[in-house]
C-alpha positions in Angstrom: 80.6 134.0 93.5 81.3 131.3 96.1 78.1 129.4 95.0 79.2 129.6 91.4 82.6 128.1 92.2 81.1 125.3 94.2 78.6 124.6 91.5 81.3 124.6 88.8 83.4 122.2 90.9 80.5 119.9 91.3 79.8 119.9 87.5 83.4 119.1 86.7 83.6 116.4 89.3 80.3 114.8 88.0 81.5 115.1 84.4 84.5 112.9 85.2 82.3 110.2 86.9 81.9 108.1 83.8 85.6 107.3 83.6 86.1 106.8 87.3 86.9 103.4 88.9 85.5 102.2 92.2 87.7 101.7 95.2 87.3 98.2 96.7 88.0 99.5 100.3 85.2 102.1 100.4 82.7 100.6 98.0 80.7 102.3 95.3 79.0 105.6 95.5 79.5 109.3 94.7 82.5 109.6 97.1 84.4 106.9 95.4 83.6 108.4 92.0 84.6 112.0 92.8 87.6 111.3 95.1 89.7 109.0 92.9 92.9 109.2 94.9 92.9 106.5 97.5 96.6 106.9 98.5 95.9 108.0 102.1 93.6 107.1 105.0 92.2 110.6 105.0 91.0 110.3 101.3 89.6 106.9 102.0 87.7 108.3 105.0 86.3 111.1 102.8 85.2 108.6 100.2 83.5 106.4 102.7 81.9 109.3 104.5 80.6 110.8 101.3 79.3 107.4 100.2 77.6 106.7 103.6 76.2 110.0 104.7 74.6 111.3 101.5 72.5 108.2 100.8 73.9 107.9 97.3 75.4 104.5 97.9 72.0 102.9 98.5 70.7 104.6 95.4 73.7 103.3 93.4 73.2 99.8 94.6 69.5 99.6 93.8 69.8 101.4 90.5 73.2 100.0 89.3 74.8 103.4 88.9 77.7 105.3 90.6 80.0 102.3 90.0 77.7 99.9 91.9 76.4 96.6 90.7 72.6 96.4 90.7 71.4 93.8 93.3 69.2 91.0 92.1 67.2 91.0 95.3 66.5 93.7 97.8 65.6 92.3 101.2 62.9 94.2 103.0 61.5 94.0 106.5 58.4 92.1 105.4 60.5 89.4 103.7 62.8 89.2 106.8 59.8 88.8 109.1 58.3 86.2 106.7 61.4 84.1 106.6 61.8 84.4 110.4 58.2 83.1 110.9 58.4 80.4 108.3 61.9 78.9 108.5 60.9 75.3 108.7 58.2 75.3 106.0 60.5 77.4 103.7 63.3 74.8 104.2 61.0 72.1 103.0 59.6 74.0 100.1 63.1 75.2 98.9 64.2 71.5 99.1 61.4 70.5 96.7 61.5 73.8 94.6 57.9 74.9 95.0 55.2 75.7 97.5 52.9 78.3 98.8 55.4 79.8 101.3 58.0 79.9 98.6 55.6 81.7 96.3 54.9 84.2 99.0 58.6 84.8 99.4 58.9 85.3 95.7 56.2 88.0 95.9 57.8 89.7 98.9 61.2 89.8 97.1 59.5 91.0 93.9 61.2 88.2 91.9 60.7 88.5 88.2 61.5 84.9 87.0 60.0 82.8 89.8 60.7 79.4 88.2 64.4 80.2 87.7 64.7 81.7 91.2 63.0 78.7 92.9 65.2 76.3 90.9 68.3 78.2 91.9 67.2 78.1 95.6 66.6 74.4 95.3 70.0 73.8 93.7 71.7 75.8 96.5 69.7 74.3 99.3 72.8 73.1 101.2 74.3 76.6 101.0 71.2 78.3 102.1 70.5 76.0 105.0 74.1 75.3 105.9 73.4 73.7 109.3 70.5 72.6 111.5 71.0 75.6 113.7 71.2 78.2 110.9 69.8 81.6 111.8 67.3 83.6 109.9 69.9 86.3 109.0 72.1 83.6 107.6 69.3 82.2 105.5 68.5 85.7 104.2 72.1 86.4 103.3 72.4 83.0 101.6 69.3 83.5 99.6 70.4 87.0 98.5 73.8 85.6 97.4 72.2 82.7 95.4 73.2 83.0 91.7 70.5 82.5 89.2 
């Protein structure tokens, strides 16, 4: 009987997901969709804990579900290592909008429209390489936030 009640509660909660809004404090995910009341710190903590511990927030971000916006790029370890090892040559190739290393980065990031992406990187060069001492993590963040 207890399993039946829990299952029924889950079905009711999931059925109401379509009309739910996402809380900007806890982000997107199942916790934000099920626990709509964000009037107390306890409820916000429950939202965030559910979002973070069940792995659904990552799924929502990559799939564009659960109130999440789908990301244009998903950085991966290979892309991070590549950028770290090729910072100087990538800076030059992004500045001109093409090159072998830039093509490799496109492949590692699984970019669909490479010409548009490379043009967007070139147009945002000063934002991506914001200083001479820019760090690899900053370059990756700046690349991922580049709007195409």
